[in-house]
C-alpha positions in Angstrom: 41.1 -26.8 -15.1 37.7 -25.3 -15.9 36.4 -22.3 -14.1 32.7 -21.4 -13.8 31.6 -18.2 -12.2 28.3 -18.4 -10.3 26.9 -16.9 -7.1 26.8 -18.7 -3.8 23.1 -19.6 -4.0 23.5 -21.4 -7.4 26.8 -23.0 -6.3 25.1 -24.6 -3.3 22.3 -26.0 -5.4 24.1 -27.2 -8.5 27.7 -28.0 -7.6 27.9 -29.6 -4.1 29.2 -32.9 -5.4 31.8 -31.6 -7.8 33.4 -28.7 -6.0 36.9 -29.5 -4.8 37.9 -26.0 -3.9 36.4 -22.5 -3.9 37.8 -19.1 -3.6 36.4 -15.6 -3.3 38.2 -12.7 -4.9 37.0 -9.1 -4.3 34.7 -8.0 -7.1 34.7 -11.4 -8.8 32.1 -13.3 -6.7 32.4 -17.0 -6.0 34.4 -19.3 -8.3 34.0 -23.1 -8.7 36.9 -25.3 -9.8 36.0 -28.6 -11.6 38.8 -31.1 -12.0 39.5 -32.3 -15.6 38.2 -35.7 -14.7 34.8 -34.1 -14.2 34.5 -32.9 -17.8 32.1 -35.6 -18.9 29.6 -34.1 -16.4 29.7 -30.6 -17.8 26.7 -30.9 -20.0 24.6 -32.3 -17.1 25.9 -29.4 -14.8 24.9 -26.8 -17.4 21.5 -28.3 -17.8 21.0 -28.3 -14.0 22.3 -24.8 -13.8 19.7 -23.6 -16.3 16.9 -25.4 -14.5 17.6 -23.7 -11.1 17.8 -20.2 -12.6 14.4 -18.8 -11.6 12.3 -16.7 -13.9 11.0 -14.4 -11.2 12.8 -13.0 -8.2 10.6 -11.6 -5.4 12.5 -9.0 -3.4 11.3 -8.4 0.2 13.0 -5.5 2.0 12.6 -5.7 5.7 13.4 -3.2 8.4 12.0 -4.1 11.9 9.0 -5.9 10.3 9.8 -9.5 11.3 6.3 -10.0 12.7 4.9 -9.6 9.1 7.5 -11.4 7.1 5.9 -14.9 7.2 2.7 -13.4 5.8 4.5 -11.9 2.9 6.5 -15.1 2.2 3.4 -17.3 2.6 1.6 -15.2 0.0 4.4 -15.9 -2.5 4.6 -19.6 -1.7 0.9 -19.9 -2.4 1.3 -18.8 -6.0 0.3 -21.3 -8.8 3.4 -20.2 -10.8 6.4 -22.1 -9.2 9.5 -20.8 -11.1 10.6 -18.1 -8.6 13.0 -17.3 -5.8 12.4 -15.1 -2.7 15.1 -12.8 -1.5 14.6 -11.1 1.9 16.8 -8.1 2.5 17.3 -7.4 6.2 18.1 -3.7 6.0 19.9 -3.3 9.2 17.0 -4.1 11.5 17.5 -3.0 15.1 14.8 -5.1 16.9 15.6 -8.5 18.3 12.5 -10.3 16.9 13.4 -9.5 13.3 17.1 -10.3 13.6 16.5 -13.5 15.4 13.9 -14.6 12.9 16.0 -13.8 9.8 19.3 -15.0 11.2 18.4 -18.7 10.6 15.3 -18.2 8.3 14.5 -21.4 6.5 11.6 -21.3 4.0 11.2 -23.0 0.6 12.9 -21.0 -2.2 13.9 -18.3 0.2 17.2 -16.8 1.2 18.2 -13.8 3.3 20.7 -11.0 2.7 21.7 -8.9 5.7 23.1 -5.3 5.2 23.6 -2.2 7.2 20.6 0.1 7.2 20.6 2.0 3.9 16.9 2.8 3.3 14.2 1.2 1.2 15.5 2.2 -2.3 19.0 0.8 -1.5 17.5 -2.4 0.1 15.5 -3.1 -3.1 18.7 -2.5 -5.2 20.7 -4.8 -3.0 18.1 -7.6 -3.3 17.8 -7.1 -7.1 21.6 -7.1 -7.5 21.7 -10.6 -6.0 18.6 -11.8 -7.9 18.9 -14.5 -10.6 15.4 -14.0 -12.1 14.9 -12.1 -15.3 11.7 -10.6 -13.9 11.6 -8.7 -10.6 8.7 -8.3 -8.2 9.3 -6.0 -5.2 7.1 -6.8 -2.2 7.3 -4.9 1.1 7.5 -7.1 4.2 4.1 -6.1 5.5 2.2 -6.5 2.3 0.8 -9.6 0.5 0.1 -10.8 -3.0 -2.8 -13.0 -4.0 -2.7 -16.3 -5.9 -2.3 -16.0 -9.6 -0.3 -12.7 -9.7 3.0 -14.3 -10.8 1.3 -16.5 -13.5 -0.7 -13.7 -15.1 2.2 -11.1 -14.9 4.8 -13.5 -16.4 2.4 -14.3 -19.3 2.2 -10.6 -20.2 6.0 -10.1 -20.0 6.6 -13.2 -22.1 4.0 -12.2 -24.7 5.5 -8.8 -25.5 9.2 -7.9 -25.0 8.2 -4.2 -25.0 6.1 -4.6 -21.9 8.2 -3.2 -19.0 5.7 -2.8 -16.1 2.9 -5.2 -15.1 0.6 -4.4 -12.2 -3.0 -5.1 -11.2 -6.0 -4.0 -9.1 -5.4 -3.8 -5.4 -7.0 -3.6 -2.0 -6.2 -2.2 1.4 -6.2 -4.1 4.7 -5.1 -3.6 8.3 -6.3 -0.3 9.8 -8.5 0.3 6.7 -10.2 -2.4 4.7 -11.4 -1.3 1.2 -10.6 -1.6 -2.5 -7.7 0.7 -3.5 -9.2 2.8 -6.2 -6.5 3.7 -8.7 -7.1 5.1 -12.2 -6.2 3.1 -15.2 -2.7 3.9 -16.5 -2.1 6.8 -18.8 1.1 8.9 -19.3 -0.9 12.0 -18.6 -2.0 10.8 -15.2 1.4 9.4 -14.4 3.0 12.8 -14.9 0.8 14.3 -12.2 1.2 11.6 -9.6 2.2 8.0 -9.1 -0.7 5.6 -10.0 1.4 2.4 -10.0 2.1 0.9 -6.6 5.5 -0.5 -5.6 4.7 -4.2 -6.2 4.7 -4.2 -10.0 6.7 -6.6 -12.2 9.6 -5.3 -14.3 12.6 -6.7 -16.2 16.0 -7.0 -14.4 17.7 -5.8 -17.7 15.7 -2.5 -17.4 16.7 -2.1 -13.8 20.4 -2.5 -14.9 19.9 0.0 -17.8 18.3 2.7 -15.6 20.6 2.3 -12.6 17.8 1.0 -10.3 16.0 2.9 -7.6 17.2 6.3 -6.7 18.6 6.3 -3.2 18.2 10.0 -3.0 14.4 9.7 -2.7 14.7 9.7 1.0 11.1 10.6 1.8 9.5 8.0 -0.5 8.2 7.9 -4.1 11.3 6.0 -5.2 9.0 3.6 -7.1 7.4 6.6 -8.9 10.8 7.8 -10.0 11.8 4.3 -11.1 8.6 3.8 -13.1 9.2 7.0 -15.0 12.7 5.8 -15.8 11.2 2.7 -17.4 8.6 4.7 -19.2 11.3 7.0 -20.7 12.9 3.9 -22.1 9.7 3.3 -24.2 8.4 0.4 -22.1 4.7 -0.4 -22.2 2.6 -0.6 -19.1 0.0 -3.4 -18.5 -2.6 -3.3 -15.8 -4.2 -6.7 -15.1 -8.0 -6.7 -14.6 -7.8 -8.8 -11.4 -7.0 -7.9 -7.8 -3.7 -9.5 -6.9 -2.1 -7.1 -4.4 -3.0 -6.2 -0.8 -1.4 -3.1 0.8 -1.3 -2.9 4.6 -2.4 0.3 6.2 -0.6 0.4 9.6 -2.7 1.1 12.7 -0.3 3.7 14.0 -0.1 5.8 10.9 -2.0 9.1 11.0 -2.9 9.3 7.3 -1.6 7.2 4.4 0.6 10.0 3.1 3.7 12.0 3.9 3.9 15.6 4.8 3.3 18.0 1.9 6.8 19.6 2.0 8.3 16.1 1.8 6.3 15.4 -1.3 7.3 18.7 -2.8 11.0 17.9 -2.2 10.7 14.5 -3.8 8.6 15.6 -6.8 11.2 18.4 -7.4 13.9 15.7 -7.6 11.7 13.6 -9.9 11.2 16.5 -12.2 15.0 17.3 -12.3 15.8 13.6 -13.1 13.1 13.5 -15.9 13.1 17.0 -17.3 12.9 15.8 -20.9 9.8 13.6 -20.2 8.0 16.5 -18.5 9.0 19.1 -21.1 7.7 16.9 -23.9 4.3 16.8 -22.2 4.3 20.2 -20.5 0.8 21.2 -21.8 -0.9 18.0 -20.5 1.0 18.3 -17.2 0.0 21.9 -16.6 -3.7 21.2 -17.4 -3.7 18.3 -15.0 -2.0 20.4 -12.3 -4.5 23.3 -12.6 -7.4 20.8 -12.3 -6.0 18.8 -9.5 -7.7 18.8 -6.1 -7.3 16.6 -3.0 -10.2 14.2 -3.6 -9.7 11.9 -0.7 -11.4 12.1 2.7 -10.4 11.6 6.2 -12.1 9.7 9.1 -10.9 10.8 12.5 -11.2 9.7 16.1 -10.9 12.6 18.6 -9.5 11.7 22.0 -10.2 13.9 24.9 -7.4 13.5 27.5 -8.7 16.2 29.8 -7.8 19.1 27.5 -10.8 19.0 25.2 -11.1 18.0 21.5 -8.4 19.0 19.0 -6.7 17.7 15.9 -3.5 17.3 17.8 -5.2 14.7 20.1 -6.7 12.5 17.4 -6.0 9.7 15.0 -6.9 10.1 11.3 -7.5 7.6 8.5 -7.6 8.2 4.8 -10.9 6.7 3.6 -12.7 6.2 0.3 -16.3 5.4 -0.6 -15.7 1.7 -0.5 -14.1 1.7 3.0 -15.7 -1.0 5.2 -13.6 -1.1 8.3 -11.4 1.4 10.2 -9.1 0.7 13.1 -7.8 3.3 15.5 -4.8 2.6 17.7 -5.1 4.2 21.1 -2.0 2.9 22.8 -0.3 6.3 22.7 -3.1 8.1 24.7 -3.3 8.3 28.5 -6.1 9.6 30.9 -8.8 9.5 28.2 -12.1 11.1 29.3 -14.1 10.9 26.1 -14.0 9.8 22.4 -15.7 11.3 19.4 -15.8 9.6 16.0 -16.0 11.7 12.9 -16.7 9.3 10.1 -15.7 11.6 7.3 -15.0 15.3 6.6 -17.8 16.0 4.1 -21.5 15.5 3.7 -22.3 11.9 4.1 -24.9 9.2 4.0 -23.7 6.1 5.9 -24.6 3.1 8.0 -22.6 2.1 11.1 -22.7 -1.7 11.6 -20.8 -1.8 14.8 -18.2 0.0 16.9 -16.0 -2.3 19.1 -13.6 -1.3 21.8 -10.7 -3.7 22.7 -9.0 -3.5 26.1 -5.4 -4.2 27.1 -6.5 -7.7 28.3 -8.1 -8.5 25.0 -11.7 -8.1 26.1 -14.0 -6.6 23.5 -17.1 -4.4 24.0 -19.6 -3.6 21.3 -21.3 -0.2 21.6 -25.0 -0.5 22.0 -25.7 3.2 21.8 -24.4 5.7 19.3 -25.5 9.4 19.1 -24.7 11.7 16.2 -25.4 15.1 14.7 -27.1 13.5 11.7 -30.0 15.4 10.1 -31.9 12.1 9.8 -31.5 8.6 11.2 -33.5 6.5 8.8 -33.5 3.0 10.4 -29.8 3.0 11.1 -28.9 5.0 7.9 -27.4 8.3 9.0 -27.8 11.4 6.7 -25.4 14.2 7.5 -26.0 17.6 5.9 -22.8 19.0 7.5 -19.2 18.7 6.4 -18.4 17.8 10.0 -20.3 14.6 10.8 -19.9 13.6 14.5 -20.7 10.4 16.4 -20.7 10.2 20.2 -20.2 7.1 22.4 -21.9 8.0 25.7 -21.6 4.6 27.3 -17.8 4.9 27.6 -17.0 6.0 31.1 -13.5 7.0 32.4 -12.8 3.7 34.0 -13.5 1.8 30.8 -11.7 4.3 28.7 -8.5 3.8 30.7 -8.4 0.2 29.5 -9.1 0.7 25.8 -6.2 0.2 23.3 -8.1 0.0 20.1 -11.4 1.1 18.5 -12.8 -0.7 15.5 -15.5 0.8 13.3 -17.4 -1.3 10.7 -19.5 0.9 8.4 -20.7 1.4 4.9 -20.6 4.7 3.1 -23.7 5.1 0.8 -22.8 8.5 -0.6 -20.4 11.3 0.0 -20.2 15.0 -0.8 -22.7 16.3 -3.4 -24.2 12.8 -3.9 -25.0 12.7 -0.2 -26.8 16.0 -0.4 -28.8 14.6 -3.3 -29.8 11.6 -1.2 -30.9 14.0 1.6 -33.1 16.1 -0.7 -34.6 13.0 -2.2 -35.4 11.6 1.3 -37.0 14.8 2.3 -39.2 14.9 -0.8 -40.3 11.3 -0.1 -41.2 12.2 3.4 -43.3 15.1 2.2 -45.1 12.9 -0.3 -45.9 10.4 2.4 -47.3 13.1 4.6 -49.3 14.5 1.7 -47.8 18.0 2.1 -47.2 20.3 -0.8 -45.1 23.0 1.0 -41.4 22.6 1.6 -40.2 22.1 5.1 -37.4 24.1 6.7 -35.1 21.1 6.5 -35.7 20.5 2.8 -35.0 24.1 2.0 -31.8 23.9 4.0 -30.7 20.8 2.3 -31.5 22.1 -1.2 -29.7 25.3 -0.5 -26.6 23.4 0.5 -26.8 21.2 -2.5 -27.0 24.2 -4.9 -24.3 26.1 -3.0 -22.0 23.1 -3.3 -22.6 22.6 -7.0 -21.8 26.3 -7.8 -19.0 26.6 -5.3 -20.6 29.1 -3.0 -19.9 29.3 0.8 -22.7 28.3 3.0 
């Protein structure tokens, strides 16, 4: 009698006609018995077995995100590269929609593993443990990949066995739509903060060698810790020049980041697990830390529910210069009396294309009137010489506000911070030249003073 050891997925695809009996023994997986009379078929079986072993395994952890799963799976099924499998890990979901969907989920090249809730790191590990591909691509259930990612990434991994991480350019969608500006890879940058998103390719052999994702990273950054483990092994990192990954920004998240103390706890754990790597590059790391500042900006919608305007009654969004659309979810607010939109928390030059309010019944209303504290309104281009730009929506009365569940803002940032002040000063000079004046106005003196103060770090 000949015994072959395979997992259930391969057994169902390769051996359905030759299996006479099967048995599961703890710790040994699924065994297939082939009668002696079937020996002439062994070569054929081995060839078929090799043909169904996928090159890439796409691992999709899912916890209560069944309403997004089809989008993630569709984005994989649209790939030009066909040698892959999809493994969805239902990480102990508690909502009926997700469990009902995944209980009998039937999509091409896709299977579902169901576990108790163990967290994201463990869910990825569970999926990878069951994977048959030699290359792994994690993909969160609410994200997407774009056509061509598998083909281009596999080519890089096949070309050089020392390449251990392959990723690409990315964009954001959902509550914020913009390019995701990440610096090119360097070890120096990587030691300061994670610059590789979670959906990058790596080798399953490397995952086995490092022990996988650290389940102790309970507040996130488990991918950062894992990338450092691969880098410590001497693996090369390749960033593809194309955009192949789309990261969803949830409409109910305050800012696309965790609390500072949580990040401190996780980075402390990262350091303790990779002390040698940080010690070998301590000078570069300290230089970068001394130079590091928070360079991102926040757009915020203030909601007055009868108690005035405050940060505690607001919705914030992390934005960048390329941000084009911002969504604010208002489902959690009651008895709204007024809204104020602060497009960014620095000097700014911007254009607001439209602001649209959506009601509970799905009706949409585009604002026809927007007021602001901009220094200039130049044919729809707003020039703010304050770090607290504000836009007001006077046409929203209490009755209409009681029905609103979402506010959508489409805009374009022309310049931010010091560059915005430069635009303002240039605009004022042009205005003076058109008027034929030689003396400086109060406004241009004010703008110039603020520009100089900003450049030399003085308080206004």
